[in-house]
N, C-alpha and C positions, 0 to 999 in steps of 0.2 A: 412101816418100816421101824425099825427099833431104834432107840436113842443113840446107841454107839454107832449104828451105821449113819445115822444123820450128823453126827459129829465128825467122823471120818470124811464125808462128802464135803462138809463146811471146810475142813482143813485143807482138802484138795484144791478147792476153789480159791482159798487164801494163797496157796503156793503158786497158783498158776497166775493170779493176779499180780503177786510179787515178782514172778519171772518176767511177765510181759513189761512191767514198769521198769525192770532193770534192763530189758533188751531195748526199750526205747530210749533210756538214758544213754546206753552205751552206743545205739546208733546216731543220736544226737551229738555225742562227744566225738565219734569218728568223723562226722561231717564237718564239726568245728576243726578238728585237727587237719584234715584234708585241705579245707579252705585256707587254714592259716599257712599251711605249707606251700600253697599253690601261690600266695601272694608274693613272696620274695622272689619264686621263679618268674612270676609274670613281670615283675619290676625289673629283674635283672635281664630278662628277655627284651622288654621294652627299652631299657637302657643300652644295650648292645645293638638293637635294631635301630635307634635314633642315632647313636655315633656312627654306625655303619653307614646309614643312609646319607647322613650330612656328609661324611668324608667322601663317600662314593659319587654323591651330587657335585661336591665341589671338584673333585677330580674329574668327573665327567664334563663338568661346563668349562674347566680349565683346558681339558683336551680339545673339546670343540673349539674353544676360542683359538687355541694354538693352532689347530688344523686350518682355521679360516683365514688366519693372519700370517700363517707361515713360521711361527714360533712366538715365544713371549716377547711382548714390547716390540714387535715388529710391524711398522706401518706399511701400507701399500705403497709400492714405488710410484712416484709422480711421473707423468708423461715427460720424456725428453726429447730434445731436437739435436740435430747435428751442430756443434759450435762453429762460430764464424771463422772462416778462414783467415780474414785479415782483420787485424785489431787496431789498425791506426790509419791516419792520412798523412801524406807528405805536407809540407809547408807550400800551401797552394799558388803562390806567386813564384815559386821556384820549380815548378812542374815542366816548364818549357825552356830550352836552352837559350842562352843570349842569342846565340847565332841564329837560331829560327825566329826568336822574337825581332831581330832585325830584319828578316825577310817578310814577316807578316805585319809588323807595325813598326816600320823603319824610323819614325819620327816620335814613337812613344814606347820603345822597347824597355826603358827603365823607369816607366811611369805606372807599373802595376799597382793597381789598388785593390786592397782585399776587402771582401764585403763582410758585413757584420754577421756574427753568429754567436751563439752562447755554448756551442759545443764544437770545437775545431777538430776533434778527433772522429767526429761522425759526419759533418757537413762544412763545406767551405767554398768558396768563389773568389775569383780574382779577374779583372778586366784591364784592358790596355786600350788607349785610343792614339790615333796617329793622324796627323792633318799636315800633309805636305803642300803648303800654299804658295803657288807660283804666281800670285798676283793676278794681272789681266789674262794670263794664260791659264787660269784656272787652278785647280787643287785636286789632290788625291786624298780621299779620306779612308782610313781602316779602323775597324774595331773587332777586339778579340775578346771573349769571355769563357772561362773554364770553371764549371761547376762540378763538385765532387759530393756524393752522397754514399756514406757506409752504413749498412744494415748490421744489427745484431740479432742473433737467434733468440726467439722467444717462444714458450710453450703455447701461448695463445694465439700468435700470428704466424708462427712456423718458423722454418730455417731461415738463416740470413741470406743465403743463395737465392732460395725460392722468393723471398721479398724483393731482391734486387732484380730478378728475372722479370718479375711483374711491373716494376717500376720502370725498368728498361723499355718494356712495350708501351708503357704510357708516354714515356718521353718520346719514342719514335713516332707515336700517333699525333702528340702534339706538334712536333715538327712538321708532319705531313698535312696538317690542318691550319695552316696559319692564314689569317683572314689577309685577302688581297694578294696572295701568292700568284704568281705567273711562271709558266714554263717550268711546273715542278717536275723534279726527278728523284726517285729514292733508289737506292741500291745497296746490298749488302756489302760489308768490307772485310777482307780476310787480313789475318795477321795482326789484328789489334784487339786485343783481350780475348775473351771466351766468345763474345758476339759483338758485332757492330754493325751499325747502319748510317749511311750518308744520305742526307736530304739536301737539294740544293733547289733555289728558285730565284726569281726576280721580284723586287718588291718596289713599287713606285712610291716614292714620297715628294713632298714639295721641293725639297733640295735637288732631286733628280732620281735616277733608277739605281737601286741597291742590289748587288749581288750578293745573295745570302746562302752562306754554307753551313749546315749543322751536322755534327758527328756525334752519335750516341753510341756509346761503348760500354760493355761490362766486363769486368775482370773479377771472378769470384764474387764476393758481396759487396762490390764497390761499382756505382754507375758513374760514367763520365759523361758530361755535356759539354761539348765545344761549339760555341757559335762564333762564326766569323763572317764578316761582311765588308764591302768595300764599293765605293762610288766614286766616279769622276764629277766634281762640282764646278760650278761656274764656268761651264762649257768645255772642261777638260775631258778626255777619253774615258769612256767607262771601261774598267778593267775586266779582263778576260775570266770568264767563270771557270774555265779549265785551270787556269793559273791560280785563282784563289781556292779551288777545290784541291789541288795538290798540295798547296801549303797547309790547308786545314787537316788534311789526312796526315801529313808529316807531323804536325803538332799533336794531334791525337794519340799517335803511336808513342810520342815522347811522354805523353801524360801517363799513358797506361804503363810504361817502363818505370815511371816515377812512383806510382802507387805500388807495385809489385816490389821494388826496390826498398820502399819504406817499411815493408813488412818482413824482409828479409836480411835486414842490416847493412846493405850496402848503399851505394849512392847510385841515383837514377841516371840512365844512359842519356837522358836529355835534360835533366833537371840541373838547376843552378845550385840547389841546395838539398842536402838530404836530411835536414833537421825535421824531426817529428814531434808530435804531441803526445802526452800520456793517453792511454785508452780510457774512454768514459766507462763509468758503472751503469749508466742507464741506456737503453736501446734507443737506436735512432730509427724514428718512424716518421719523421718529417723529411721534406724534400730540402735540398741545399738552398740557402738564401740567395737571392739574386745580388747582383754587384750592386754596391752603393754608388758607383761613379755614374754621371749622367751623360747619356749619349742618345737623346730622344730621337734624332734624325736618323740614327744608325740602328737602333735596335728594332726588330720586327714587331709588329703589333701583337703577335701571340707567339713569343718564343718558347722553344723548348727548355730554355734555362730558368723558366719562371718557377715560382713555388708551386708544389702540388696542393 
């Protein structure tokens, strides 16, 4: 090979090496530019994706919460019960007319004694004693007690009327299960509130034999327990059970009318007074307090008028 040929071959090799080097530099530069251009795009895409995801997530969460609760800031409704029909009680010592008291307790019609209570709008009681002393001819004794208990509706205990129905049944059962009762008789009573039962029996005590009559009545959410008894003492004649029962039922109807009237703004058909007490804020879940008057010889050993 001649010297000229060798020089030309060497020059071609140099040119090829320079071209390859330029191509490598150009390829590296293109890769750098592509990567540099891709970074802003990725940042922008990531930023958009982050904003869109957060907003969509918040909206989705809000939507789910709204659907579950029925709207923003809306709480689940609490269980409700029907409101009590009667909101007050009449003045308890005025629930029976003076005329009727004169028939039931002739010597004590004006001696009504109200039982103690801390909530007169929910529970109350009043009692009367009558002793007609005829000396050596004996005497006639009479005792009357009226107890009232009003219930309020409560989500945990149920409606006022259902509570009153349950208490009414308990009072009737108590009247039927008095210790020592003889010749017991129980019967439903019509025309006296929403439901009523009369229970009568004989009860022997050291003073003599007492004729006992109990009337339990319910009108709406109020339960009435009326106890009436009588005895002929010191040899006097024992009173007729039928006469006592008739008088007790008459008084019970007047008490029902008084309770109804106290909640309608009128005056009771048998009441002496239409005065009422303000309605209490708390629920009446206790039974009516028993009378504070003492009549140990007249009261049955287990009366329906006692506290529950």
